[in-house]
C-alpha positions, 0 to 999 in steps of 0.5 A, a space after each residue: 166595788 164601787 169606785 169613786 175616782 175623785 181626787 182631793 174630795 170625798 163623795 159618800 152616800 149619806 145613808 152609810 153614816 159613820 161606822 157603828 162601833 158595835 160589840 164586843 164593847 169594852 169600857 175600862 173607865 180608867 181614862 178621863 174620857 169615855 167612848 162616844 157611845 157611853 152616855 152618863 148623867 145625874 151624879 155619875 162622873 169619871 174619877 180615879 179610874 172608875 165610873 162613880 155613879 154616886 158619891 158617899 152622900 145622901 140623895 145621890 142619883 147616877 146612871 150610864 147606858 151604852 148607846 149601841 143597840 144589840 139584836 135581841 136575837 143573839 142575847 147579851 153577856 156583860 161583866 163588870 167590877 162593882 165597888 160599893 164601900 165607905 157608907 154608913 156602918 149599918 144602913 148602907 144604901 141604896 144599891 145598883 141596878 143593871 137594866 135593859 130597855 128597848 133600843 128604839 126609845 127616842 127619849 131615854 129617862 131613868 126610873 125612880 131612884 132611892 129604893 127603885 135604883 133608877 129602874 122601877 117606878 117610885 110613887 108618882 115618879 115613872 120608871 125607866 122608859 120602855 124597860 125590859 129587865 132590871 137586876 138590882 143589887 140591893 143593899 138597903 132593902 127597898 128594891 125587893 119589896 112593894 114600898 113606894 108604889 112598886 109592883 110586888 116583892 119577896 113573898 110576905 115582905 110587904 113594905 118591909 126592908 129586904 136588905 142584901 138581895 139581888 132582885 130581878 124586875 120585869 118590863 114596864 113603862 111609866 107607872 105601869 109594870 116593873 113586876 117583881 120576878 125573883 130575888 135572892 137574899 145573899 146573907 141568908 141560906 135557904 129557898 130565898 137565899 144561897 147555900 150556907 157556904 156562899 153567903 155574902 154582903 152586897 156592899 164590901 164595907 161601911 165607914 172608912 172602907 176603901 175601894 177593893 180592886 184585888 180579887 184576893 182581898 176581902 171586899 172584892 165584887 165582880 158581876 157576870 150576867 148572861 142572857 142566852 136566847 132560848 131555842 124554842 120559846 120566848 125570852 132568855 135563859 139568864 144567869 147572874 154570877 158574882 165573884 166575891 171575896 169574903 176571906 183573904 186569897 179565896 175569891 168565890 164565883 157564886 151563882 145567883 140565878 140560872 132560870 128562864 126570863 119568859 118575856 118577849 124582847 123588842 127587836 133591839 135592846 140597850 144596856 145601862 146601869 144606875 145607882 142611888 143613895 137616900 138617907 143613908 150612903 155608899 160609894 157606888 162605882 163600876 169598872 172594866 165593863 165588857 159587853 158582848 153577844 151571848 150566843 157567840 158560837 152562833 156568829 160567823 166570820 165575815 168573808 171578803 172577796 178579791 178585787 182586781 183591775 181597779 183603776 187608780 190615778 197617779 199623784 191623786 188621792 183616789 177614794 173607794 167604798 166596799 159596800 156591805 153587799 159586795 162581801 159576805 156578812 153572815 150575822 144578822 143585822 151585821 155591817 162593816 165596822 172597819 177595814 185593816 190593810 196588810 202588805 201580805 197574807 202572812 202579815 194577817 195575824 189571827 185574832 187574839 183570844 182577848 175579847 176586847 181586842 176584837 172590839 176595835 180595829 187596830 189603828 196601826 193596820 188602818 194605814 199602810 204605806 207601800 212604794 207605790 202609795 199609801 192606803 188609808 181606811 176611812 171613818 165610814 165603814 167600808 171606805 178607804 183611799 189610795 194616794 198613788 205616788 208619781 212614777 208608777 204609771 201603768 204599774 199594779 199594786 196589790 194590798 191585802 185587807 180584812 173586814 171586821 163587822 159590828 160583832 167583832 168578827 173578822 175575815 181571814 184576808 183577801 187581796 185587791 189589785 189597783 192599776 196606776 194610770 196616768 193623771 191628766 193635766 189640771 182643769 179649770 172651771 170658767 165663765 164662758 168668755 172669761 180667762 180668770 178663775 172665780 169662786 163665786 157668781 150671783 145669778 138672778 132667778 130665770 137667768 142662765 150662766 154658761 160654764 166651760 171646762 178648760 185645761 192643757 190637755 185633750 179630755 175624753 169626757 167630762 162629768 159635772 157635779 152640783 153639790 157633790 152629786 153627778 148631774 145626769 146627762 152633762 158630759 160636754 165641756 160646757 154646761 148651762 147653770 140656772 139654779 144655785 149650788 156648788 159646781 165642779 167638773 171632772 175631766 177624764 183623759 184617755 186612761 180614764 183618770 180624772 182631774 177635778 176643777 176648782 169649785 164655783 159657788 152659784 147663788 141667787 142674790 142674798 137679798 137684804 132684809 129691811 123692814 120699815 113700819 113707820 114713815 120717814 119724817 122730815 121735821 124741818 119744812 123744805 129740808 130733805 129726809 135722810 133715809 139713813 136716819 130711819 133705816 140703819 141696815 143700809 150698807 152702801 159697801 155691800 148693797 146697791 139701792 134704788 128709790 122710786 116714786 113721786 117722779 124721782 129715781 134715786 140710786 145709792 147715796 142719793 137716798 141720803 136726800 129725799 126732797 119730797 113727801 110721798 109714797 116710794 118703793 125702796 129696792 136693794 141688791 148685792 153689789 155683785 148681783 144684776 137684779 133688785 129685790 121686789 122692794 118695800 113701800 116707804 112713806 116720806 112725810 116732810 112738815 109743811 110748817 114748823 112745829 111750835 109750842 108754848 106753856 103757862 104757869 100760875 100758883 094753883 087756884 090763883 093768877 099769881 105768876 110772879 112778884 108783880 102778882 104778890 110773889 110765889 112761895 116755896 110751898 105754893 103748888 104751881 100749875 103748868 099748862 101746855 098751850 101747844 096745838 099739835 103735841 101728843 107727848 110731853 116732857 117737863 123739866 122743872 129745873 130742880 132735878 124733877 120732871 113729868 110726862 103729863 100734859 098739865 102737871 103740878 109741882 111744889 118746889 119747896 125752896 126759893 130760887 130761879 128755875 129754868 122750866 123746859 117743855 119738850 113736846 113731840 107731835 104725832 110724826 115724832 117731830 120735837 119742839 122745846 121752849 124754856 121759861 123762868 120761874 122765880 121764887 123770891 119770897 118765903 113769906 107775905 104780910 098784908 096789914 089792913 088800914 082799919 076794921 069794923 068790930 060791930 059789923 058781920 065782916 071785917 070784925 077783927 084786926 089781924 095782918 094777913 100773913 103766909 109763910 110764917 112759923 111764929 107771930 106776935 101781935 101787939 096793939 097800943 092806945 094813943 098813950 103807948 099802953 098795950 091793950 092787946 097781945 097774942 102769939 097764936 098762929 091761929 088767932 082771929 086777931 083783935 076784936 076792938 075790946 078791952 076787958 070786954 068793952 068796945 073801945 072808942 073809934 079812932 086810930 090805934 098803933 100796932 106792932 107785928 113780929 114774925 119768923 118766916 119758914 126760912 128763919 127770916 125775921 119780920 117786923 111791921 108797925 103802923 096805925 090803923 083805924 077802929 070804925 064804929 
């Protein structure tokens, strides 16, 4: 036996892993949780004490497989109750399959569903990955034909339905294989069916039927499958029986198959189940699954050995490991599943005939308390612990144990005797020259840290561990550390009992990750730059900082004020460390002159900027022009809720008012400047009246007040006696051409009246004289 006398910690060899559950494998599905190795997917779920693979709904797909490999050398037996009920009254569908596949498969995927029952390919859907064998309990009739791209079917069936059949399909992968091997029509008698007295329907009932769990009631179904290895040749002799009840109190075990399956199996197999519905429905459920080795008579019980004179230390939890090599495991690929402890050989009972009781170690036997201490079986196959009570120094304690392998075979019982020895005084792990225990220390690469083991006893020898692994050659009271890890030391007394120290975590500095891709910019000439404004990761509580360059050396909070432009190196380290990291380059730029800017605006196409130039109207297009020299980004706020990021935008306000216009500019360093100007729109209209006109010239031929912003007008022309000689209300008029009834009027002064309505409803009136010039 390998003895790890390490109190308070467990050190295990990683390749042992957690003990395989193995066989027999019993899963009732009656609880809300299944065993860890029971993997199900699709629509499958635990409900009402069963594993329901499909609901009584269309297009349901469910599967489950046992994620435990079994050696194909011994074959396999399985039995389970099968419930199929409550579906369509005539066309119940689709059915259930039991499948075997290569246990070496890395990425399990079921096959096509519907008529393929989660096993075979279905048109362009691949079949079960690395499939070895599929047994379909086919209700609707598509598993036993060649429809949907399947490989073969009942003789002469083609793509026609063959309902109520048990069908075996062979190996396949992807879109290749899964051939039809054999089938039995369970409602028919004859060569392809059963004897007349044994016929039955695969499903137990249609609409309104319930799950039948009593073997004496009509509708009960239970399946028995046995793949027995052939002594000479390839593959298995396989049997399929079903226990069915078609008349009350008369359950019958009906043989379905008893024949050869001559396909070379992989080294290990796994078993699973699938069910599906299509356009028609049924509940499909299983319960009380038992999976075991077929060639059980070829299995032998393991044999333990007696262990004696094992050292145990008082007042400590001592950990031990019985390896597979120290006992006799006669069955192929077997390993220790668990240990069970007893106070005497007489307490070791023979295994019960219930196969499922062999599928697990009895929890009550995994821990045994004696006056000298407590034995506990661990979770890693052959590991166990013994916690020795105080007051039994130099005494012996004997316990009896059995080992159970992954096939459920158990040894007859053996003894192990432990000698309880005196434990030493506690020991501490210190830094050399220090008297205070610490739990963490940071060292720089290339540095050496001196550790010493000290306690209130003379220790005969020491063992040093790094990351739970023994450091070869380290047997003195001190040790020089140069690499990171978790360190501890064991001190042994003259009785060879250990005491273990505190642990010390030694690490290289966990340097901070800082990335600075842009310069650190100061926009105010003569003002220092604060590194915190650009590097939010800076954490003065956790790290130390060092900034060097341009003749400056700034430490920690001093980097809040960097006074000069230039190239710098920024380094950091954890506060407890002594060494800085290699650092990052940082560029600092402080503007030498203040950023300034300006802008202008006019009515587009004019020089009008305000009332002094004729005024700006609500519908005028305003052209804004950036006059800044260093700007690369612009943000205009027009003062009416609208904005623009163009350099020289245009804007129409559409209403009168005084608007604050703000231009924010940004230069290539990210510095910003803002300027605000006001734009006044005080007019909604404009009227300009000429003093005369020349109707006989090519220009200025008409008299018409020029106007803008009016929605209606009326122009009246009067002679010197007050008579109306011209009138128009046409907004598009050219005006008066100086004529009355086609005759040009005399030169001289005439009187006009001009009325209008502005866009904002304001009424406009202009009167006066003008001169007709001939």
